[in-house]
C-alpha positions, -999 to +999 in steps of 0.1 A: -763+140+353-764+104+365-738+091+389-727+066+363-719+093+338-703+114+364-680+086+374-670+081+338-658+118+335-638+115+368-621+084+355-612+102+323-598+132+341-577+110+364-563+092+334-552+125+318-537+137+350-518+104+354-505+105+318-495+142+322-478+134+354-460+104+339-450+125+309-437+152+332-418+127+352-402+111+321-393+145+308-379+155+341-359+123+343-346+128+307-337+164+315-321+154+347-301+127+329-289+153+304-280+176+332-262+147+350-244+138+318-234+175+313-222+177+348-202+145+344-186+159+312-178+192+329-167+179+363-152+145+355-146+137+318-134+172+307-124+184+342-088+191+333-097+209+301-121+233+318-100+237+349-071+247+326-094+272+309-105+286+342-070+290+354-059+307+322-088+330+324-083+339+361-045+338+364-014+352+347+018+332+344+052+348+342+082+327+333+113+330+355+144+321+334+168+296+349+204+307+349+224+287+324+255+271+337+289+286+333+317+271+311+351+274+327+386+265+314+407+242+336+419+272+356+383+283+363+386+312+339+352+319+324+347+309+287+309+313+286+285+329+312+250+344+314+241+379+324+208+396+332+190+412+304+153+418+295+126+410+269+100+436+258+066+422+249+031+434+239-003+423+253-025+432+222-057+424+241-049+447+270-039+474+245-073+470+228-093+469+261-076+500+275-078+518+241-041+526+243-026+545+214-009+519+192+009+545+171+025+561+201+036+527+214+050+517+180+070+549+175+084+549+210+095+512+210+109+515+175+131+544+186+143+527+218+147+492+205+155+498+169+126+477+157+104+485+127+074+505+138+051+488+113+060+454+127+050+466+162+017+478+148+011+444+132+018+427+166-006+450+184-034+444+159-034+406+164-056+403+195-057+365+192-027+363+215-017+380+247+021+377+244+041+391+215+078+396+219+091+429+204+127+425+213+147+399+232+178+401+255+181+439+256+204+456+282+192+472+314+196+508+300+171+502+272+148+483+295+147+513+318+139+536+289+109+513+280+098+513+317+100+551+318+079+554+286+053+530+301+051+550+333+048+584+317+021+573+293+001+550+316+008+521+292-003+486+306-002+467+273+036+467+271+057+445+294+093+441+304+104+408+318+138+395+330+158+371+309+194+359+305+219+365+277+250+343+270+283+361+269+317+348+256+343+371+272+372+357+251+355+364+218+369+340+191+390+319+215+381+282+212+349+293+195+342+259+177+348+240+210+327+262+232+300+268+206+271+293+209+236+297+220+204+303+200+173+320+215+167+292+239+193+264+237+228+256+226+233+253+188+269+241+185+300+230+204+297+222+241+267+246+244+249+220+222+264+188+234+259+195+271+227+216+267+207+193+290+233+200+318+237+237+312+201+249+306+185+242+340+147+243+344+127+276+342+105+287+371+073+307+370+051+331+389+014+326+388-008+355+399-045+363+398-056+388+371-085+411+366-109+411+337-085+435+319-056+411+324-038+432+350-021+414+378-038+413+412-007+404+433-024+407+467-052+384+458-032+353+448+004+345+439+024+313+437+061+311+429+079+281+414+117+284+418+139+281+387+165+254+388+198+268+376+219+248+351+250+229+359+284+243+350+313+227+331+350+227+339+370+220+307+404+204+301+410+234+278+436+258+291+428+293+278+464+303+278+476+273+259+446+278+235+457+314+230+493+304+222+480+277+197+457+302+179+484+330+180+510+309+161+485+293+138+473+328+128+509+339+122+515+308+100+484+316+080+497+351+073+534+341+068+527+312+044+496+329+028+474+299+038+443+299+017+419+276+036+426+281+072+442+257+097+434+234+126+453+222+156+452+202+188+472+200+220+465+168+240+479+153+272+495+121+259+489+101+291+453+111+298+436+120+265+426+154+279+424+181+252+444+211+264+437+232+233+417+227+201+415+253+173+400+258+138+409+289+119+393+310+105+370+312+134+341+334+145+328+353+175+301+334+193+288+367+207+278+374+170+276+340+155+255+350+126+281+374+114+307+363+088+339+369+107+362+372+076+357+408+066+370+403+031+346+374+026+318+393+042+323+421+016+323+397-012+291+381+000+274+415+004+283+423-032+263+393-046+233+410-064+208+381-062+194+380-027+187+342-028+222+334-040+236+358-014+217+342+014+228+307+004+264+317+001+263+335+034+248+304+051+275+282+036+302+306+049+286+306+084+284+268+084+321+266+074+333+289+102+312+272+128+326+238+119+352+222+142+375+207+117+397+191+144+368+167+152+344+167+122+366+166+090+386+138+077+418+146+058+447+127+043+474+125+071+503+120+048+536+110+063+525+117+099+508+083+096+541+066+091+544+068+129+515+043+131+528+020+105+563+018+120+549+012+156+528-017+143+557-032+123+581-030+153+555-045+176+550-074+153+587-079+145+581-073+108+611-050+109+637-040+135+661-011+139+687-027+117+664-036+088+677-018+057+660-004+026+674+008-007+656+039-020+665+049-055+637+075-058+612+051-074+602+015-075+577-008-091+548-022-070+528-052-078+494-041-090+505-006-101+509+002-138+544-003-150+543+033-164+533+046-129+560+034-104+559+044-068+579+076-062+596+088-031+592+125-023+630+127-026+634+123-063+671+112-062+663+087-034+676+082+001+700+054-008+707+026+016+690+034+049+680+017+081+646+018+099+653+050+120+666+067+089+635+057+070+613+077+095+639+105+097+639+110+060+602+101+056+610+076+028+580+064+009+599+035-007+610+022+027+575+025+042+560+007+012+584-022+020+574-020+057+537-022+048+543-053+027+564-070+054+537-062+080+510-076+057+474-066+051+459-086+079+482-072+107+482-037+092+444-036+092+443-051+127+465-023+140+447+005+122+416-007+140+434-011+173+447+025+171+411+036+168+413+048+133+383+029+119+359+043+146+349+076+161+368+084+193+335+094+210+350+126+223+324+147+241+319+171+212+292+172+186+296+164+149+325+139+151+334+123+118+349+089+113+371+093+083+373+070+052+396+040+051+401+010+028+380-021+034+400-052+043+395-070+010+410-041-009+441-041+013+444-079+011+443-081-027+467-109-036+472-094-070+481-059-059+500-041-032+490-007-044+464+001-017+485-015+011+516+004+002+499+038-002+481+033+031+514+024+048+528+059+041+495+078+048+479+084+014+446+078-003+425+076+028+412+100+054+411+102+092+401+130+115+427+151+134+414+139+168+418+103+157+454+109+146+464+128+178+448+101+200+466+074+181+500+090+182+496+097+219+492+060+224+525+054+204+545+076+229+527+071+262+535+034+268+511+021+242+477+030+257+449+043+236+432+069+258+396+081+255+399+118+245+377+143+264+372+181+269+350+182+300+367+172+333+339+181+358+303+190+360+294+214+389+260+221+405+247+255+412+267+257+445+300+246+429+299+210+441+313+183+417+284+161+405+303+144+377+340+139+370+358+124+340+384+099+349+411+092+323+403+059+306+425+036+287+405+020+258+431-007+252+468-012+251+479-013+214+517-017+216+541-027+244+559-002+266+592-014+250+580-006+215+566+027+227+600+036+242+617+026+209+593+048+189+601+078+212+637+075+204+631+073+167+606+102+168+632+124+186+657+116+160+633+129+133+637+164+149+674+160+157+685+144+124+655+144+100+629+164+082+616+181+114+648+200+124+627+232+123+607+220+154+637+220+177+631+240+209+661+252+229+662+235+263+638+206+254+639+172+238+613+173+210+601+145+188+576+144+160+567+137+124+561+159+094+535+154+068+525+168+034+493+155+017+473+162-013+435+165-014+423+134-030+386+141-036+382+179-041+375+195-075+374+230-088+346+247-106+357+231-139+355+196-124+393+193-123+410+177-093+426+204-072+463+203-064+459+218-030+480+205-001+477+202+036+510+205+054+512+192+090+534+183+119+528+163+150+551+174+178+558+155+211+574+168+242+594+162+264+608+130+248+623+117+280+588+114+294+562+125+268+534+146+282+520+166+253+512+159+217+507+189+194+492+188+159+491+218+135+479+215+099+479+243+074+454+240+045+468+251+012+498+274+017+505+296-012+531+286-038+541+323-040+559+324-006+592+312-020+592+282+003+587+246-007+553+236+004+559+210+031+553+201+067+590+204+075+593+240+063+560+253+074+541+233+100+572+221+121+583+257+128+548+266+138+546+238+163+581+248+176+567+282+185+537+267+202+559+244+223+583+271+231+555+291+247+534+263+263+561+240+278+575+266+303+539+278+310+528+242+318+557+237+341+579+214+320+615+221+331+641+230+305+675+215+304+701+233+283+733+221+267+763+245+268+756+254+231+720+261+238+727+283+268+742+308+244+708+314+228+687+314+259+669+347+266+685+365+295+675+397+312+702+424+312+710+437+347+712+474+357+749+485+356+748+522+361+770+535+390+790+503+392+827+500+388+840+478+360+850+452+385+815+451+400+798+451+366+821+424+353+813+401+382+775+404+377+777+400+339+800+370+341+776+353+366+748+357+341+770+344+312+774+377+293+806+389+277+811+427+277+832+455+263+838+490+276+838+524+260+855+554+277+880+558+306+856+566+335+857+547+368+820+539+369+793+528+344+773+558+331+752+539+305+748+506+288+736+488+256+713+470+257+693+489+283+686+473+317+657+449+318+661+441+281+658+405+271+686+393+248+704+360+240+732+351+264+756+353+235+749+391+232+779+412+241+770+440+265+785+475+259+794+495+291+799+532+288+825+543+314+820+581+320+805+586+285+770+588+271+758+561+248+749+571+212+713+582+207+712+576+170+691+547+155+703+518+135+688+505+102+678+469+102+695+450+074+679+423+052+687+390+068+664+366+048+678+341+023+712+337+040+730+309+058+736+312+095+773+321+089+763+348+064+737+363+088+763+365+115+788+381+091+762+408+081+754+414+118+791+422+125+786+454+105+755+464+125+768+474+159+740+477+185+717+452+169+715+418+186+708+385+168+686+357+181+683+325+160+654+301+159+644+270+140+667+246+121+703+246+132+714+216+111+704+196+080+700+158+078+719+159+045+738+192+040+745+220+065+746+245+037+709+238+031+701+259+062+687+293+052+670+322+070+633+323+061+621+353+081+631+381+105+611+397+134+617+433+122+613+444+086+645+454+067+650+491+065+633+498+099+650+523+121+655+508+156+672+518+189+706+504+196+702+473+217+672+460+198+671+422+194+661+408+159+650+372+158+658+353+126+642+320+117+661+293+098+647+264+079+662+232+064+655+236+027+659+198+023+630+192+047+605+187+019+579+164+036 
């Protein structure tokens, strides 16, 4: 081969090599670029994604529940607290990997936890997840049974973890105010409104895990502390709350109230809510249970499951509802307090202004065939301003509304906070429904203005009314209502505190003082005589209102009534305002349906209990002292002279039986509580009779008649409560109830309390 040809071949080979090398380099560069890109995606662009996947694959996270804050009443008594419980869960993947017997697990857990075994089998079959809760918030005893089963059977696919459960030690007490918890957060009441404060922040434990998912505690563990929730100290006093609910419950039974009741006790000077109740209630420990057993039975009897579920949910929603805050209602004559305060402040009327009530009158804008009627059909006659409120005269208040005028009336309604929510720290507050200004200011009609002036044809909420009336009697200051006074951290330190706040001054202190005098006269001389409490100066206003927008199943307007009373005490320096409203008392009780005959006596009983408890000092007249409860001293072994001295000092009269020198027995027994008017019987050398006495029927009689009947029942002692006089006729005072049923056999010395009402108190 020639050198020339040889060189040609060499050049060709070199060219192939160079091309091959170039191609290899290009391919290498391309491959390297792909690798670099992939590394970029893995390590930079999607770093967090793959890091999270790696962590999840290599570690196990266990949630550590934060302790939810406690809810206390104002005396630091617990209303809601958390206790340690456990959750039981499955790890389906671990059950599958370890080939654990699903049927054994299902049957055992079903027996211990009362959970359907088939449901547990379904959970175990779903290996797409590693955490399936079988049962939440079980007690420690059941948790220990599950642990024992796991230990005896070498089960790793079942777990028990700590958790917290909410407890309400007072059951139904203040249920709508306190609210209740769902699985993870508050669902109603303060539990819901203050959930962000109460819930805290959960912690967690992160540990390394094996390829089977088992924890490897000694290889890696990191602990993140849970941050416990903050606690609430309320303005609510559990004792006052209990008294309010007790007497509201009694009223529901006594007057056969069909649709429950609501009530509020508020500090007049601060706006602090001391008690707030809606009845019927519920137990927040079992909030999904219809508390009214009769209603629950009716619901269970509904054959169609869909209809039954809907009716049950409606019943639950109704019992959870805090009517004192959420629901508007027609205030009726209690609103006359607002109208009169505004009219006195503006000088539209004074204490000497007179009104002539004939029982009805024509009002511009009303149909001539539909005159305005007063509740008292025969009329009140010629009366002055205090008497207008004492007698709750609609005709007089229509006149007062017209004299005040639409512009000023509307201005004061707004100033008293009745057109806006109060912004109390509770969820679900309503705002009521009131006339617009143009309707009130209609130059061709006074119909709306006059009906509004005496509290009809509009709605406000109970909390709005109590807040407004508090301002009428506290010097004129509209206070911001509230139920939480302090927020405490986990160590009990105060981190937030509510300071009583005056929103505005609505009326002068002079007008407020005048209103206090008039409101006291409503109890002393007017429709609220049943609210009088021995030893205290009480004021207030009765109300009876119709439901203006509720219809029955036939589309007919219902004739149901809400009777109410707002009581104030003590009138020399008002501290507390109490509202009780009874929704639809029965017409079959024999009583006229009115605030004066039903709600006022209920508030009297509340005040009679809470005023001494709250430290309000009683001041008795000589007449009242005769009816004051007094403890009978121990007389046995004393001479008549010694016994006489002790009994006289306590204000008791006495009589003796026998000729002995010392007391051998007595009626009533020592330590009994009786009115001071009771006459003590001392047995001198003789034994007292051991026979029982039959309780007579004392209902439906005047006070004098009752006393006459009691004269023939030696050994039974009488205590009177309620109305002691009538604004129009003393013969209108009748007994409406007695504490022990007629015909009952009782021991001698037993005290029977008889309640009296003014049958003319029909508003």
